[in-house]
C-alpha positions in Angstrom: 257.7 190.5 94.3 260.3 189.0 91.9 263.6 190.5 93.0 265.6 188.3 95.1 268.2 189.0 97.7 271.1 186.2 98.1 273.0 186.4 101.3 275.9 184.6 103.0 277.8 185.1 99.7 281.5 184.2 99.5 283.9 187.0 98.6 285.1 184.6 95.8 281.5 184.2 94.2 281.2 185.8 90.8 278.2 186.5 88.5 279.1 183.3 86.4 279.0 181.2 89.4 275.4 182.3 89.9 274.6 181.9 86.3 275.9 178.2 86.5 273.8 177.6 89.8 270.6 178.9 88.3 271.0 177.1 85.1 271.9 173.8 86.9 268.7 174.1 89.0 266.6 175.2 85.9 265.6 178.4 87.6 264.9 181.2 85.1 266.2 184.9 85.9 265.3 188.1 83.9 268.4 190.2 84.5 272.1 190.0 85.4 273.3 189.2 88.9 274.4 192.1 90.8 277.1 190.8 93.1 278.4 192.8 96.1 280.5 191.9 98.9 278.8 189.3 100.9 275.4 189.3 99.1 273.8 189.6 95.6 270.5 190.4 93.9 268.8 189.1 90.8 265.4 189.7 89.3 263.1 186.6 88.3 260.6 186.8 85.5 257.7 185.8 87.8 256.7 184.9 91.3 256.9 181.2 90.4 260.5 181.3 89.4 261.3 183.4 92.5 259.5 180.9 94.9 261.4 178.1 93.0 264.8 179.7 93.8 264.0 180.1 97.5 262.7 176.6 97.8 265.5 174.9 95.8 268.5 177.1 97.0 268.0 178.7 100.3 269.9 176.9 103.1 270.7 173.9 100.6 273.2 175.0 97.9 276.9 175.7 98.8 278.9 178.1 97.0 282.7 178.4 97.8 282.1 176.9 101.2 279.2 179.0 102.2 275.5 177.9 102.2 273.4 180.5 100.3 270.4 182.4 101.8 267.8 183.2 99.3 264.6 185.5 100.1 262.7 188.2 98.6 264.6 191.6 98.2 262.2 194.0 100.2 263.0 197.6 100.6 262.7 198.9 104.1 259.6 201.0 103.4 257.8 197.8 102.3 258.7 195.9 105.0 255.4 196.4 106.7 252.9 193.7 107.6 253.3 190.9 105.0 255.4 187.8 105.7 256.1 184.6 103.9 256.4 181.5 105.9 258.0 178.5 104.4 258.9 175.0 105.4 255.8 174.5 107.1 255.1 170.8 108.1 252.9 169.2 105.2 250.3 167.9 107.5 249.8 170.9 109.8 246.2 171.8 110.2 245.0 175.3 109.2 243.5 175.9 112.7 246.8 174.9 114.5 248.6 177.4 112.2 246.1 180.1 112.7 246.3 179.6 116.3 250.2 180.1 116.2 250.2 183.2 114.1 247.4 184.7 116.3 249.8 184.9 119.2 251.8 187.8 117.6 248.7 190.0 116.6 245.7 190.2 114.4 246.1 188.3 111.2 244.3 190.1 108.3 244.9 187.1 105.8 246.6 184.1 105.7 246.8 182.3 102.1 248.6 179.2 101.0 251.1 179.5 98.1 251.0 176.7 95.6 254.5 175.3 95.2 256.0 172.0 93.9 257.7 171.3 97.4 256.7 168.7 100.1 256.3 171.4 102.8 253.7 174.2 102.8 254.0 177.9 102.1 251.8 180.7 103.1 251.7 184.4 102.8 250.5 186.3 106.0 249.4 189.7 106.5 249.3 191.3 110.0 247.3 194.3 111.0 250.5 196.2 112.2 254.0 196.3 111.4 255.2 195.6 114.9 253.0 192.5 114.9 254.6 191.3 111.8 258.1 192.2 113.1 257.5 190.1 116.2 256.2 187.1 114.2 259.4 187.3 112.1 261.6 187.3 115.1 259.9 184.6 117.0 259.0 182.1 114.1 262.1 182.4 111.9 264.2 179.3 112.6 261.7 177.9 115.1 261.0 174.1 115.0 257.7 172.7 114.1 257.8 168.9 114.3 261.3 168.4 112.7 261.0 171.4 110.3 262.7 174.7 110.8 260.3 177.5 109.6 261.6 180.2 107.4 260.2 183.5 107.6 260.8 186.6 105.4 259.4 189.7 104.5 257.4 190.1 101.1 256.7 193.6 99.6 253.8 195.3 100.9 252.8 197.7 98.1 250.2 199.3 100.4 252.8 200.3 102.9 252.9 204.0 103.8 256.2 205.7 103.4 258.5 205.4 106.4 257.4 207.6 109.3 255.4 207.5 112.6 252.2 207.0 110.8 253.3 203.8 108.9 252.7 201.5 111.6 249.0 201.3 112.4 246.4 199.9 110.1 247.0 201.9 107.0 246.6 200.6 103.7 244.1 198.0 104.8 241.4 198.9 102.2 243.5 196.1 101.0 240.9 193.7 101.9 239.9 194.2 98.3 242.4 194.2 95.3 245.7 193.4 97.2 244.4 190.1 98.5 244.9 188.6 95.1 243.6 185.2 96.2 240.8 184.9 98.6 241.4 182.0 101.1 238.2 180.5 100.1 238.9 180.5 96.3 242.5 180.4 95.5 245.9 179.8 96.9 244.7 178.7 100.2 242.2 176.2 99.5 239.7 176.4 102.5 240.8 173.1 103.4 237.9 171.3 104.7 238.4 171.6 108.4 238.1 167.9 108.6 240.0 166.2 105.6 239.2 162.7 104.5 241.3 160.0 106.2 241.2 156.4 105.0 243.0 153.3 105.6 244.2 151.0 102.7 245.9 147.6 102.6 249.6 148.0 102.5 250.0 145.9 99.4 247.9 148.5 97.4 250.0 151.5 98.2 252.4 151.0 95.3 249.6 150.9 92.8 248.1 154.1 94.3 251.2 155.9 94.0 252.2 154.6 90.5 255.5 154.3 88.7 257.6 157.5 89.7 254.4 158.8 91.6 252.4 159.3 88.2 249.2 157.8 89.4 248.9 159.8 92.6 249.8 162.9 90.9 247.1 162.4 88.3 244.5 161.7 91.1 245.7 165.0 92.8 245.5 167.0 89.5 242.1 165.6 88.5 240.3 165.9 92.0 242.0 169.3 92.8 243.1 167.8 96.1 246.3 167.2 98.2 246.8 163.5 99.1 249.2 162.3 101.7 250.1 158.7 101.9 251.8 157.9 105.2 254.0 155.2 104.1 256.6 155.4 106.8 254.0 155.2 109.5 253.4 152.0 111.5 256.3 150.0 109.9 255.1 146.5 109.0 251.4 147.4 109.5 248.9 145.7 107.3 247.2 149.1 106.5 248.5 152.6 105.9 246.5 155.8 106.4 245.9 158.0 103.4 244.8 161.7 104.1 243.0 163.7 101.5 242.7 167.4 101.6 240.1 169.2 99.4 236.6 170.2 99.0 234.1 167.6 100.2 233.6 166.8 96.7 237.3 166.7 95.9 237.9 164.4 98.8 234.9 162.0 97.6 236.1 161.9 94.0 239.8 161.1 95.2 238.4 158.4 97.4 236.3 156.8 94.6 239.4 156.8 92.4 241.6 155.1 95.1 239.0 152.6 95.8 238.9 151.6 92.0 242.7 151.5 91.8 242.7 148.8 94.6 239.7 146.9 93.1 241.7 146.8 89.7 244.9 145.7 91.5 243.0 143.1 93.4 241.9 141.6 90.3 245.2 141.7 88.6 246.8 140.1 91.7 244.1 137.5 92.3 243.4 139.2 95.7 240.1 137.5 96.6 239.2 139.3 99.8 236.7 142.0 100.0 238.0 145.5 99.9 236.0 147.6 102.4 236.2 151.3 102.6 237.8 152.2 106.0 237.4 155.7 107.1 239.1 157.3 110.1 237.3 159.8 112.4 238.4 161.2 115.6 236.4 159.6 118.7 235.0 163.0 119.5 232.6 162.8 116.4 231.6 159.1 116.7 228.8 159.6 119.0 227.0 162.1 116.9 227.8 160.0 113.8 226.1 157.1 115.4 223.2 158.9 116.8 220.6 158.3 119.4 220.1 154.7 119.7 222.1 154.2 116.4 219.7 156.1 114.4 222.0 158.1 112.2 224.1 155.1 111.3 221.1 152.9 110.6 219.8 155.6 108.1 223.0 155.8 106.3 223.1 152.0 105.9 219.6 152.1 104.6 220.1 154.9 102.3 223.2 153.6 100.9 222.7 149.9 101.0 225.9 149.3 103.0 226.8 147.6 106.3 229.0 149.8 108.6 230.8 148.9 111.7 233.0 151.1 114.1 236.2 150.0 116.0 235.8 149.4 119.6 236.5 152.2 122.0 239.1 150.1 123.7 241.4 150.4 120.6 242.0 154.1 121.2 245.3 155.4 122.7 246.7 158.6 123.6 248.4 158.8 120.3 245.6 157.3 118.3 242.2 158.9 119.1 240.7 157.8 115.9 238.0 155.2 115.3 237.9 153.1 112.2 234.5 153.1 110.3 234.4 150.1 108.1 232.0 150.3 105.2 231.0 147.1 103.2 229.0 147.2 99.9 229.4 147.6 96.1 231.6 150.4 94.9 228.6 152.8 94.1 227.3 152.2 97.6 230.7 152.8 99.2 231.0 156.2 97.5 227.5 157.3 98.6 228.3 156.0 102.2 231.5 158.0 102.4 229.6 161.2 101.5 227.0 160.7 104.2 229.5 159.6 106.9 231.8 162.5 106.2 228.8 164.9 106.1 228.1 164.0 109.7 231.8 164.2 110.8 232.1 167.5 109.2 228.9 168.8 110.8 230.1 167.8 114.3 233.5 169.4 113.8 231.9 172.7 112.7 229.8 172.6 115.8 232.8 172.1 118.1 234.8 174.8 116.3 231.9 177.3 116.7 231.8 176.4 120.5 235.4 176.8 120.6 235.5 180.2 119.0 232.8 181.4 121.6 235.0 180.2 124.4 238.1 182.0 123.1 236.1 185.3 123.3 235.3 184.6 126.9 238.9 184.0 127.9 241.0 186.9 126.3 244.3 185.6 125.1 243.4 181.9 125.2 244.9 180.2 122.3 242.4 177.3 121.9 244.0 176.0 118.7 247.3 175.5 120.4 245.9 173.6 123.4 245.4 170.4 121.5 242.0 169.9 122.9 240.0 169.4 119.6 240.6 167.7 116.3 242.5 170.0 114.1 244.2 168.1 111.8 247.1 165.7 112.1 248.5 163.6 109.6 245.1 162.3 109.2 241.9 163.8 110.0 242.9 166.9 111.4 246.5 167.7 111.7 247.8 168.8 108.6 249.5 171.8 109.6 250.8 170.6 113.1 253.2 168.6 114.9 252.3 165.1 115.3 252.5 161.9 117.0 252.5 158.9 114.9 250.4 160.1 112.2 248.7 156.6 112.2 245.8 158.3 114.0 244.5 161.2 112.4 247.5 162.1 111.0 248.0 165.6 111.4 246.2 166.8 114.2 248.2 166.7 117.1 245.8 168.2 119.5 244.6 164.8 120.1 247.5 162.7 119.7 249.1 161.9 116.7 245.9 162.1 115.0 245.2 164.4 112.3 242.4 165.8 114.3 244.2 166.5 117.3 246.9 164.9 119.1 247.9 164.8 122.5 251.5 164.1 123.4 253.7 165.5 120.7 251.5 168.4 119.8 251.0 169.5 123.3 254.7 169.2 123.8 255.5 171.5 120.9 252.8 174.0 121.6 253.0 174.2 125.3 255.3 177.0 125.4 253.0 179.0 123.3 249.7 178.1 124.7 250.8 178.6 128.2 251.8 182.3 128.1 250.3 184.2 130.9 247.1 186.3 130.0 247.4 189.9 129.9 246.7 191.7 133.2 247.7 188.5 135.3 244.0 187.3 135.6 242.9 186.3 139.1 243.1 182.6 140.1 239.8 180.9 140.5 238.7 177.8 142.4 236.5 175.1 141.1 235.4 171.9 142.5 234.6 169.2 139.8 233.0 166.2 140.7 234.0 162.9 138.9 233.0 159.3 139.4 234.7 157.6 142.5 235.9 154.8 140.3 237.8 157.2 138.1 240.0 158.7 140.6 242.8 156.1 139.7 242.7 157.1 136.2 243.0 160.9 136.9 245.9 160.4 139.3 247.7 157.8 137.1 250.5 155.4 138.1 252.5 156.9 141.0 250.6 160.0 140.5 252.2 160.8 137.2 249.1 161.8 135.2 247.9 164.2 137.8 251.3 165.8 137.8 251.6 166.1 134.2 248.0 167.4 133.9 248.8 170.1 136.6 251.9 171.1 134.9 250.3 171.4 131.5 247.4 173.3 132.5 249.3 175.6 135.0 246.8 174.7 137.8 246.9 173.2 141.3 244.8 169.9 140.9 244.0 167.9 144.1 241.5 165.2 144.8 239.6 165.6 148.0 239.0 162.6 150.3 235.7 160.7 150.0 232.9 162.1 151.9 231.8 158.7 153.0 232.3 154.9 152.5 229.8 154.5 149.8 230.5 157.9 148.0 229.9 157.4 144.3 231.7 160.8 143.3 234.9 162.4 144.4 235.6 166.0 144.3 238.7 167.5 142.3 239.8 170.9 143.4 241.2 172.9 140.6 243.0 176.3 141.4 244.3 178.5 138.6 243.4 181.3 136.3 240.8 181.0 133.4 243.1 179.3 130.8 244.4 176.9 133.4 240.8 176.0 134.4 239.9 175.5 130.8 242.8 173.2 130.0 242.5 171.2 133.2 239.0 170.6 133.0 239.0 169.8 129.4 241.6 167.1 129.9 239.6 165.6 132.9 236.5 165.4 130.7 238.5 163.9 128.0 240.2 161.3 130.3 237.0 160.1 131.6 235.8 159.5 127.9 238.9 157.7 127.1 238.8 155.5 130.1 235.3 154.2 129.2 233.6 156.0 132.2 231.0 157.1 129.9 229.4 155.1 127.1 230.5 155.4 123.4 226.9 157.0 122.8 226.9 159.0 126.0 228.2 162.6 126.4 230.5 163.4 129.4 228.6 165.6 131.7 229.9 166.5 135.1 229.0 168.8 137.9 231.1 171.8 139.0 230.7 174.0 142.2 231.9 177.6 142.3 231.8 179.4 145.5 230.5 183.1 145.4 230.2 185.8 147.9 226.7 185.6 149.5 226.1 189.2 148.6 226.6 188.3 144.9 224.4 185.2 144.8 221.3 187.4 144.0 223.1 188.8 141.1 223.5 185.4 139.7 220.0 184.7 140.3 218.7 187.8 138.9 215.1 189.4 139.5 212.7 186.4 139.7 215.4 184.0 138.6 215.8 186.0 135.2 219.6 185.9 135.1 220.0 182.4 136.0 217.3 181.3 133.5 219.1 183.3 130.7 222.4 181.7 131.8 220.9 178.3 131.3 219.4 179.1 127.9 222.6 180.5 126.7 225.0 178.0 127.9 222.8 174.8 127.8 224.2 173.9 131.2 222.0 173.5 134.4 222.8 176.3 136.8 221.4 176.1 140.4 221.9 178.4 143.3 220.6 176.3 146.3 218.0 178.1 148.3 218.4 178.6 152.1 222.2 177.9 152.0 224.1 179.0 155.1 227.1 180.9 154.1 230.4 179.3 155.1 233.1 181.0 157.2 234.2 183.3 154.3 230.6 184.3 153.8 230.4 182.3 150.5 227.8 180.1 149.0 227.8 177.6 146.2 226.6 177.7 142.6 226.2 174.2 141.0 226.8 173.8 137.2 226.1 170.8 135.4 226.7 169.8 131.7 229.1 168.8 129.1 232.4 170.4 128.8 231.7 173.5 126.7 228.4 174.2 128.6 230.3 174.2 131.9 232.9 176.4 130.6 230.6 178.8 129.2 228.6 179.0 132.5 231.6 179.5 134.5 233.0 182.3 132.4 229.5 183.9 132.6 229.4 183.6 136.3 232.9 185.0 136.8 231.9 188.0 134.6 229.0 188.7 137.1 231.4 188.3 140.0 233.8 190.6 138.4 231.3 193.2 137.9 230.2 193.0 141.4 233.7 193.4 142.6 234.2 196.4 140.5 231.1 198.1 141.9 232.3 197.5 145.4 235.7 199.2 144.8 235.9 202.6 146.3 235.9 205.3 143.9 239.0 207.5 143.7 238.8 210.1 146.3 236.0 208.1 148.3 238.3 208.1 151.3 238.7 204.3 151.7 242.1 203.2 152.9 243.3 206.8 153.2 242.7 209.7 155.5 243.6 212.4 153.1 240.2 212.5 151.4 238.3 213.1 154.5 238.9 216.8 154.8 237.5 217.3 151.3 234.1 216.5 152.6 233.9 219.4 154.8 
């Protein structure tokens, strides 16, 4: 994989010109330059040199008035399923990247390539040639944040000779040897889904970076971590966020070293104020970190000998979904507390991701990672491979805003086109009645109806709020009409909005009631014999599912099924009920030749 193709070459270019360029950029090559009309080839001694040439020269170096394009030289027969994607935003989260790649087919592997560049590089292997070709066409040159992605084929040694059979899933016994670096071990460090995000006083940033960046490079090397210091964020702010990507142990080691540097700098500069450890965490995880009646937090304080406080919920914004966890104590105690706090946060994240993956199986084609619904990684906690609002939040995760965990605005905007693609088969529209606190209606509608309009547009659903049933009604019905994906997106944002606007306490999970109307003839199927189906449904989803007895069907011969629970529970129950209804509809459809809707089958019955 060390032979390079150099394109957009001027007719005036010579071998000596390329020799000079490679020498100037200190890029080794192992053979002469083969210069043709409009392009050239050269061999590099190893993959590292080839990568350096691509990163340093492609799209950046001009020769005789033309900007060179440099990529791997891949014979057509080896242009199979393997791609290299370069210039990936440095803070994009893995989950976001995986979600983006999955739009074009089944990804066999995705491994990060170690480079000296600021942006990230990954090697991706798709299950089929047409999938890789589609990803190449759609992603090459596309913008992520302010970065133009660069995609090129890399040789696929397992590719079959050209022919009709070369496309499918041939050669993928490669899950063994050809996968030279397992995502969990090598090139793609299995980034902790939740990187460590900390806030440091701005006056200490210079000491952390060191002269010419030597200090931060040493920390990175010693702790085997990737550290992003977001210096340009929040100009003039007293504190700057730092995002550390590594194993939990690597994150802790880097954090301890940074705290030691700040303590030393404080002594040298006669800075007398206490320097606490400030950890940023997405608001979604704070309730579980605190625990019932504050039990989890109290235990961490007792076990580590620290004092821990958490910033107010009122400080959150759409672009900053993170809360600040301030830990005070001696250096050793701070290090212990960081381990315990992040352990709780990571457990919460893994739990959410597991639930999320279950949802993705229930709504075929739904790209949950691209919806920006959960912390994924932003400049901070979650977003590292994504687009991002002001990375002050979580820094990378745009799903929840500019936060590394997830971000709302910018990320949603950048991924909207990808996440809103219609699902295969044009799924049927569904109607769900979601009941929210009456006092929350204004927050859902927004000023002059802007919020509900934006939500409706984002989700691809019709969203209306029904009039109150009475003067003292404490709940209002939100009518959501749209296919499964639209239901998921709309309801998720409503649940999130209620939390953001403090309609549920910081330690309280948002639980709402949803109503689905089902044909009266199908109600028995939802209940099951002796209530077996509905009981299994409740056990599986953790939602409360009730089919009220003795209902009088409405004018459409439908009855109501009530579902109560937190967001994931509600969604899972809704999906399962819709599956049951789909089965009922299939069984009721006339079989071919049954005579329904046509008179021609009737003679056959004679």
